[in-house]
C-alpha angles and dihedrals in degrees: 000000000000119000114250117235113204131180121197117197117201136171111235127303098312123146088252092053092048091049091050092051091047093050095046091047088052087052093050096042097040108034107018095036110179093351095085138083113190125191119188114205123192106210090208090057097041109025093161090063089051091053093044090052093043093238110181099165139019142267094037123167118198124193100209098175140064096037140277098065111234131192131205116191126189134007112028093192095101103074091179090056090050091053092050099042095045090048093240091136132018117267092229090061093065116098112219 
């Protein structure tokens, strides 16, 4: 299985940013185990990376690899939504 490469863009050390980092780390540690590389990028500290990745809102999670590239913008509280939107599991495997 290919290793997932994820980038999480946050804006400073706000409560929303901390929650996003916590949720995505839970996703990486719990579900993806050793198959995940996560980079957290603060757009205030590295604005050039925000521009290069066309970040218009935070938090934004980008699945860089494996292709296709997927983006999830906003509330990271819904882990099931993250799985589906980032194409980590097939949509037809989700029980409604």
